[in-house]
C-alpha positions as CSV (number, residue, x, y, z in Angstrom):
1,M,-22.7,17.1,66.7
2,G,-23.5,19.2,63.7
3,G,-19.8,19.2,62.7
4,E,-19.6,15.5,62.9
5,E,-22.7,15.1,60.7
6,G,-21.0,17.1,57.9
7,K,-17.9,15.0,57.7
8,A,-17.5,12.6,54.8
9,V,-17.9,9.0,55.7
10,A,-14.9,6.9,54.8
11,P,-15.6,3.8,52.7
12,A,-15.7,0.6,54.7
13,A,-12.6,-1.6,54.3
14,A,-13.1,-4.5,52.0
15,T,-13.7,-7.8,53.8
16,E,-11.9,-11.0,52.8
17,A,-15.2,-12.2,51.3
18,D,-15.4,-9.0,49.2
19,V,-11.9,-9.5,47.9
20,E,-12.6,-13.1,47.1
21,A,-15.8,-12.2,45.3
22,L,-14.0,-9.5,43.3
23,R,-11.2,-12.0,42.5
24,E,-13.6,-14.6,41.1
25,A,-15.4,-11.9,39.0
26,V,-12.2,-10.7,37.5
27,L,-11.0,-14.2,36.7
28,A,-14.3,-15.0,35.2
29,A,-14.2,-12.0,32.8
30,P,-10.8,-10.4,32.5
31,E,-11.6,-8.9,29.2
32,A,-14.4,-6.9,30.8
33,V,-11.9,-5.3,33.2
34,L,-9.6,-4.3,30.3
35,A,-12.5,-2.9,28.4
36,D,-13.6,-0.6,31.3
37,E,-11.6,2.7,31.1
38,A,-12.3,3.7,34.7
39,M,-11.2,0.3,36.1
40,V,-8.0,0.3,34.0
41,H,-7.0,3.8,35.3
42,A,-7.7,2.7,38.9
43,L,-5.6,-0.4,38.4
44,L,-2.7,1.5,36.8
45,R,-2.7,4.0,39.7
46,A,-2.6,1.1,42.2
47,H,0.2,-0.5,40.1
48,E,2.3,2.7,40.3
49,V,1.9,2.8,44.1
50,S,2.8,-0.8,44.5
51,A,5.4,-1.0,41.9
52,G,8.0,-2.4,44.3
53,S,6.0,-5.5,45.2
54,R,6.8,-8.7,43.4
55,Q,3.2,-9.7,43.6
56,V,2.1,-6.8,41.3
57,V,1.4,-8.0,37.7
58,D,2.7,-5.8,34.9
59,L,-0.7,-4.6,33.9
60,R,0.7,-1.6,31.9
61,G,2.7,-4.0,29.8
62,A,-0.4,-6.2,29.2
63,L,-2.4,-3.1,28.1
64,V,0.4,-2.0,25.8
65,D,0.6,-5.4,24.2
66,R,-3.2,-5.3,23.8
67,L,-3.1,-1.9,22.1
68,E,-0.2,-2.9,19.9
69,N,-2.1,-5.9,18.7
70,R,-5.1,-3.8,18.0
71,L,-3.0,-1.2,16.2
72,G,-1.4,-4.0,14.1
73,R,-4.8,-5.3,13.0
74,L,-5.9,-1.8,12.1
75,E,-2.7,-1.2,10.1
76,E,-3.2,-4.5,8.3
77,T,-6.8,-3.6,7.4
78,H,-5.7,-0.2,6.2
79,R,-3.0,-1.8,4.0
80,S,-5.6,-4.2,2.6
81,V,-8.0,-1.4,1.8
82,V,-5.4,0.7,0.1
83,A,-4.1,-2.3,-1.9
84,A,-7.7,-3.1,-3.1
85,A,-8.2,0.5,-4.0
86,Y,-5.0,0.6,-6.1
87,D,-6.0,-2.7,-7.8
88,N,-9.4,-1.3,-8.6
89,L,-7.9,1.8,-10.0
90,A,-5.4,-0.2,-12.1
91,V,-8.2,-2.4,-13.5
92,T,-10.4,0.7,-14.3
93,E,-7.4,2.3,-16.1
94,S,-6.7,-0.8,-18.2
95,I,-10.4,-1.1,-19.3
96,H,-10.4,2.6,-20.3
97,R,-7.2,2.1,-22.3
98,A,-8.7,-0.9,-24.0
99,A,-11.9,0.9,-24.8
100,L,-10.0,3.8,-26.4
101,A,-7.9,1.4,-28.4
102,V,-11.0,-0.3,-29.8
103,L,-12.6,3.0,-30.9
104,E,-9.5,4.2,-32.7
105,P,-9.5,2.2,-36.0
106,D,-11.8,3.3,-38.8
107,D,-12.2,-0.2,-40.5
108,L,-13.1,-3.7,-39.5
109,E,-9.6,-5.1,-40.0
110,G,-8.2,-2.5,-37.6
111,V,-10.8,-3.3,-34.9
112,L,-10.0,-7.0,-35.2
113,H,-6.3,-6.3,-35.0
114,V,-6.8,-4.3,-31.8
115,L,-8.9,-7.1,-30.3
116,S,-6.4,-9.8,-31.1
117,R,-3.1,-8.0,-30.6
118,V,-3.5,-4.9,-28.6
119,L,-6.0,-5.8,-25.9
120,P,-4.3,-9.0,-24.5
121,P,-1.3,-7.1,-23.0
122,I,-3.4,-4.2,-21.8
123,L,-5.8,-6.5,-20.0
124,G,-3.4,-9.1,-18.9
125,V,-5.0,-12.0,-20.8
126,D,-3.6,-14.5,-23.3
127,L,-6.4,-14.7,-25.9
128,V,-9.3,-12.6,-27.1
129,R,-12.0,-14.1,-29.3
130,V,-15.3,-12.8,-30.8
131,G,-17.9,-15.5,-31.3
132,V,-20.5,-14.8,-34.0
133,E,-23.6,-17.0,-34.6
134,R,-24.3,-18.1,-38.1
135,E,-26.2,-20.8,-40.0
136,G,-24.8,-23.4,-42.3
137,A,-21.3,-24.2,-43.5
138,G,-18.7,-21.9,-44.9
139,D,-15.1,-20.9,-44.6
140,P,-14.3,-20.5,-40.9
141,P,-13.5,-16.9,-39.9
142,Q,-10.0,-16.0,-39.0
143,P,-9.1,-15.2,-35.4
144,P,-10.2,-13.3,-33.4
145,L,-13.5,-14.2,-35.0
146,T,-15.0,-17.6,-34.2
147,A,-18.1,-19.1,-35.7
148,L,-20.8,-20.4,-33.3
149,G,-24.0,-22.1,-34.3
150,V,-27.4,-20.6,-33.8
151,G,-27.9,-20.2,-30.1
152,G,-24.3,-20.9,-29.5
153,V,-23.7,-17.8,-27.4
154,A,-26.3,-18.7,-24.9
155,R,-25.2,-22.3,-24.8
156,Y,-21.5,-21.5,-24.3
157,M,-22.3,-19.0,-21.5
158,G,-24.4,-21.7,-19.8
159,A,-27.9,-20.3,-20.4
160,D,-30.9,-21.6,-22.3
161,E,-31.4,-20.0,-25.7
162,D,-34.8,-18.5,-24.8
163,G,-34.1,-18.1,-21.1
164,P,-32.6,-15.3,-19.0
165,F,-29.0,-14.6,-19.6
166,R,-26.2,-13.0,-17.7
167,P,-24.3,-10.3,-19.6
168,V,-20.9,-11.3,-18.1
169,V,-19.7,-14.8,-17.0
170,L,-16.4,-15.2,-15.2
171,R,-15.3,-18.8,-14.6
172,A,-12.8,-21.6,-15.1
173,T,-12.6,-22.9,-18.7
174,G,-14.5,-26.1,-19.5
175,P,-13.7,-29.1,-21.8
176,D,-15.5,-27.4,-24.7
177,C,-13.5,-24.2,-24.7
178,A,-11.7,-25.3,-27.9
179,R,-15.0,-24.5,-29.7
180,L,-14.2,-20.8,-29.0
181,Y,-10.4,-20.6,-28.7
182,G,-9.4,-23.3,-31.1
183,P,-6.3,-25.5,-30.4
184,E,-5.0,-22.9,-28.0
185,G,-8.0,-23.5,-25.7
186,V,-6.3,-26.4,-24.0
187,H,-3.9,-24.0,-22.4
188,M,-6.6,-21.7,-21.0
189,G,-7.3,-22.0,-17.3
190,S,-10.1,-19.3,-16.9
191,E,-12.2,-17.0,-19.1
192,A,-14.3,-13.9,-19.0
193,L,-17.3,-14.0,-21.3
194,V,-19.3,-10.9,-22.3
195,R,-22.5,-11.1,-24.4
196,L,-22.5,-8.6,-27.3
197,E,-25.7,-6.9,-28.5
198,V,-24.4,-5.5,-31.7
199,S,-27.8,-4.6,-33.1
200,G,-31.4,-5.4,-32.7
201,D,-31.6,-7.1,-36.1
202,S,-28.6,-9.4,-35.6
203,A,-27.9,-12.4,-33.4
204,P,-25.9,-11.8,-30.2
205,G,-22.2,-12.1,-30.2
206,L,-19.7,-13.2,-27.6
207,L,-16.5,-11.4,-26.5
208,A,-14.2,-13.8,-24.7
209,F,-11.0,-13.3,-22.8
210,G,-9.0,-16.4,-22.2
211,A,-6.2,-16.6,-19.5
212,R,-3.7,-19.4,-18.8
213,D,-3.9,-18.5,-15.1
214,A,-6.8,-20.5,-13.6
215,Q,-7.2,-17.8,-10.9
216,R,-7.4,-14.9,-13.4
217,F,-11.2,-14.9,-13.6
218,G,-13.7,-16.3,-11.1
219,P,-17.4,-15.9,-10.2
220,D,-16.5,-13.9,-7.1
221,Q,-15.2,-11.0,-9.2
222,A,-17.3,-8.1,-10.5
223,G,-18.0,-7.8,-14.2
224,D,-19.4,-4.3,-14.6
225,L,-16.2,-3.0,-16.2
226,L,-16.1,-5.8,-18.7
227,E,-19.8,-5.2,-19.5
228,F,-18.8,-1.6,-20.3
229,L,-16.0,-2.8,-22.6
230,G,-18.3,-5.2,-24.3
231,A,-20.7,-2.4,-25.1
232,V,-17.8,-0.4,-26.6
233,V,-16.7,-3.4,-28.8
234,A,-20.3,-3.9,-29.9
235,R,-20.5,-0.3,-31.0
236,A,-17.2,-0.6,-32.8
237,L,-18.4,-3.7,-34.7
238,R,-21.9,-2.3,-35.5
239,P,-21.2,-0.5,-38.8
240,W,-19.8,-3.6,-40.4
241,I,-22.3,-6.1,-38.9
242,Q,-25.2,-4.0,-40.1
243,S,-23.8,-3.3,-43.6
């Protein structure tokens, strides 16, 4: 008697009702089966034992396909992240090159030459303009300088003159872009606008980058690097604006 009590009790054979209930549960949630590691291993072992039966589904193949799909998605995500990192690095490098170029000249003419001729190819834009506010009539300044009326910077950037302002605006060009870019404005599809605080005693300025590509600048892009470049340009212009 004692020996029989110590023996392990064999599991009861599954009844037809048990098999049917299990079948219904698996059919109702097959993904749950594939997500359970212990169940997958048990099914694979059963598959190996019954490999000669025509009724056995190629579960291993299904799992391999599932893993390959998951690996493919991970690789695509990895490529996207790496590409974005390289793009960010390239943008940062171009902004740094532009900033160094702006700081190199020792006179106003040199700074304006860099803004109009050197920066566009570095930054991948077609036009660079510097809008300055001034009162009354007078000879129009030569590019890249553009005369704006009092409060013109805020109005062009889409803000009230006395209201809050955004330091950087990235958007598609509007019908009034010729005010800033001149006749070439009709060819511009998008623009980046940076408010310039040259000095506390002068009106704000506007650094504008125009691109023919309508997708070059948009509101979903970050503008912190352009804000940095705007601060560099303001510093380069300050000695002549204040004098």
